N, C-alpha and C positions, 0 to 999 in steps of 0.2 A: 360015948358016941363020937365017931370021927367026923369032923367038919368037911364039907365039900370044898375042894381047892378052887379058889377063884382064878380063872385063866387070864391073868393080867398080861403075861408075856404073849400069849396067843392073840389076845385082842390087839396089842400093839403091832404084831406081825400082820394081822389082817388090815389094820389101818394103813400101815406103810405100803402094803401091796395094793390097796385101793387107790392111794394117792399116786403111786407109780403108774397104775393102769389108766387112771382118768385124767391125770395132769402131766403126763409124760412130755407132751409137747411144750408146755410152759417151763418145765424143768430143763428141757433142751435149750430153749431160748435163753433162760437165765444162765445156764452153763456157758453158752457161747459168748454172751455179753460180758460176764465176769472174767472169763478166760482172756477175752480181748482186752479188757481193762487192765488186768494184771500184766499181760504181755506188753501192752502199750506203755504202761508206767515203767516197767523194767527196761524196755528199749530206750525210753526217754532218759532214764538215769544213766544207762551205759553209754549214751551218746556223748557224755562229757568225759574227757580224760581224767584219771584219778586226781592229778595235781590241780586241774581247774575246778573240779567238783569240790575238792577239799578247801580250796581258796574261797569258793562261793559260800560254803557252809560256815567257814571261819568268819567271814565278813558279816553274814547274816547273824551268827551267834554274837558277834561284837555289838551289833546294834539292838538286837532283841534283848540281850542281857544288859541293856543300859550302859554300853561301852565297858563291859566287864571283860578285861583281857584274859582272865583265867578261863572263862567259858569258851572263848574263841580259840585259845591255845590248846586247851584240853580236847576240843572237838577235832582240831586239825591233827594233833598227835594221834588220837584214836583212829581217825580215818587213814592216816599214813601207815599206821601199824597194820591195819587190815590189808592194805595194798602190799606191804612188805611181806606179809605172811601168805600172799597168794590167794587171799579170800575175797578179793574185790567183787568179782562177778557174783559169787554166792551171796555176798552181803547185799548187793543191789537187788537180787532176787528176793531176799528176806525182807528188805525194806519195802519193796513193791507189794509183797503179799500182806505185810502188816498194815501198811497205809490203806490198801484196798479194803481189807477186812474191817479196820477201824472206821473208815469212811462209811461203809454200808451199815455197820452196827450203829453208828451215831445217827445215821439217816433215819433209822427205825426208833432208836432209843430216846432221842430228845423229844420228838413229838409224843411218844407214849408217856414219857415223864410229865410233859405238860398236861396231857389229857387226864392222867391219873391224879394230878394235883387239882384239877378243876372239877373232876367227877368222882365222887366217893365210890360209886358202884364199880367203875373201871379200876379204881385203886384196890378195892377188896378182891376183885377178880385177878388182877395182876400179881398181887402180893404172894399167894401160894405158888403161882407159876414161877416167879422170880426165885423164891426159896428153893424150888425144885431144880431150876437151872443152875443155881450156885452150889448146891450140895451134891448134885449128880456127878459121879466121877467123869472126868472129861473124856476118857476113853470111850464111854458109852455113846457119845455124840458121833463117833467115827463110823458106827455101824450103819445108821440110816443114811449118813452122808455118802458112804460108798455105794449103797444100794441105789440111791437116786442119781449120783453123778459119776460113779466109777472111781478110778484112781487118778491122782494128779493134784494140781493146785486148787481146782474148784471145790472139791469136797473138803479140802483143808481149810479153805476160806469160809465155807458154810459152818463147819464145826467151830471155827474161831469166832465167827459172828455170834453164834448162840452162847458161847462161853463168855464173850466180852461185853455183851449188852447189859446184863443186870445192874452193875454199878452205875452206869451212865443213866439208866432209867431211875434208879433210886435217888441219885444225887440231884438230878434235874427236878424230880418231884419234891425233894426236900428244899431245894433252893426256892422254888415257886411258893411253897407253903410258908417259908420263913420271911417272905416279903412283909415288911411292917404294914399293919392294917391301916395306919394313918396315911401311907402313900397311896394305897388303893382308894381310900375315901376321898383324898384330894383329887385323884384322877376322875372319880365318879362325879365330884362336885363341879369339875370343869366340863362335864358332858362328854367324856371320852367314851368311845365305843369299846366293847370287849377286846377287839383286835388292837386298837390304839393303846389300851391299858396294858395289854400283854407285851407289845413291842417296845413301848416307850417307858414303861415303868417296871413291870415284873421281870422281864428278861434281863435288862441291864442290872437290876438289883441282885438277881439270882446268878449273875454271870460267874462269880468266883466258885460257887458250888457246881455249876454246870461244867466249868473248865476242870475242876477236880475230877468230875466224871469222865471227861474227855481223856485226861491223863491216865486214869485207871483203865479205861477202855483200851488205850494204846498199849499199856504195859501188859495187860492180860492177853492182848492179841499176840504180843511178842513172846509171851510165856507159852503159847500154844504151838510155836513153830516146830519144836522137836516132836511133840505128839502128832501134829499134822503130817510130819515126815513119814510116819508109819503108814499113811495111806497115799503116799506118792507126792506130797508137797515138796518142792525143791528148796534150795537155799542152805543156810548154815545148819538148820535143824537136821537135814539129811546127812550132812557130814558128821554131826554128833551121833546120829543113829548108826552110821557105818562104823564109827569109832567104837561104839558099844558092841556091835556084832563081831568086830575083829579084835576086840579087847586092845585097841590101839589107843593108849593113854594120850600120846602126843597129839594125834589128830583130833581126838575128842576134846582135849583141853583147848587147843587153838580155836576150834569152831565155837566152843562154849565161850571163850574169851571174846570172840567176835560178836556174839549175841549180847554179852554184857556191855561192850562198847556202844553198840547201837542202842541198847536200852537206856544207858546213861545219857547219851546225846538227845534222844527223843524225850526223855523225862525232863531234862534241864530246859529244853526248848519250850515244852508245854507249861512248865512251871513259871517261866519268865513271861509267857503270854497271858498268864492269869492275872487279872487286875488285883492289886493289893487293897 
């Protein structure tokens, strides 16, 4: 006997259509706000001449890296190479998109991680959703993003947020759960409120784990720039996509090298911001 096919795909299509029909105005507001945020950040980055921006980043790297000259020199050399290759404006677009995506992803992920650590029901509801988000092919996220937001940076940002959130949620949850029981008992003994205990005991203790989640979130956001370029997101990912379409090895390699340089700089910065 042949089993009746479960219309999973059709159900998802109905859900997406319903959301678009009933919450279209909210999606438009979100699209306008995020597009303004990306454009504003991009304009702010491009406001500095490449030499001045490179100098600022090198000085910041020197102090963030505990006066490590290698981090400062490496960051400066990488940024100067981007300028030399003519990839400066595209690189700033990529950084603006990545930082905007990571900021919004963390704005959602860290509170969810805290809630899931405090509430077992929320944890058990979130766990299969996070498994789905991490194992679903990233290309699949592009379809509803295009339906809701059209083409451009905004759908790329939305797809990136969904792709980059799970590690930050998991590591925040893990960090809060690994806070030694003795510390929370001492906080309770001193009459701390749940909010005081969270802010003054649990979050500082869990900060290394949370910062690891921040690092992973930023790296995953950057890894999505090429895929997001397929739905109109600009920046270095779009250059890689053009290189693939034209079978232009040089253009694709240069844009890919630019992504690697940005990834290394962002990775080193977040690693040095993590308390040891």
